[in-house]
N, C-alpha and C positions, 0 to 999 in steps of 0.2 A: 525538449518536451518528451514525455513518456506517457503512454497509455498502459495502465496496469490492470490486468484482468485476473481476478482470483479464480483459481480452478477448485472445482469440487465443492463449493459451497453448499450446494443442495444435498450432497452425501452427508456433509457434516451436520446439517440440520436434521435430516432424516435419521441418522444413525445415532447422534450424540444429543440432539436437541438444539432448539433455538438459541438458548443461552450461550451454548459453545459457538455457534455461528456468529453471534453478536460479539463474542470474545475475539474470534479471528478476525472479523471486520475491523474491530477497534485496534488489534495488534498491528494489522497492515498500515492502519491509518497513523498510528504512532511512529512505525518505521518510516514512512514516506515523510512525515513531519520532520523527522530527525535528518533525513537526507536533504530536505529542502532548507533546512537550517534557517538563517536570517534572511538570505538572499533569494529564496525560492518560494514556491507556493504549492501546496499539495491539496487535493480535495477528493471527496467521494463524488463521483458522476452520477451513480445510481446503482442500486442492487450490489453487485460484486466488482464494480468497475471504479477505477481511480484514475486521476490525471495528476501529473507532476510537472512543473515548470521550474527549471533552474537555469540561471544564466551561464554558469559553467561549475563544474564540480572539481574540488581541489583533486589532484593527481592521487593522493593517498585514499580518496573516498570512491572513486570510479569503480574499483573491483567490488566494493561493498554494495553499490548500487546494482550492478549487473548480476551479482550472484544473488 
């Protein structure tokens, strides 16, 4: 399980507009969905918070997830 909190969403929205904030949220969602692949589950909890559940990451994907 992982809890992912996006930093600086308010700054992105204030400085660049809500379209860019939406883009950022969608990008994080896509990345987490890729990490979850076919065996896990990723979802937006609310605002700029996400949750990821995966049974186990293949060894070659662990670094991608942490970074």
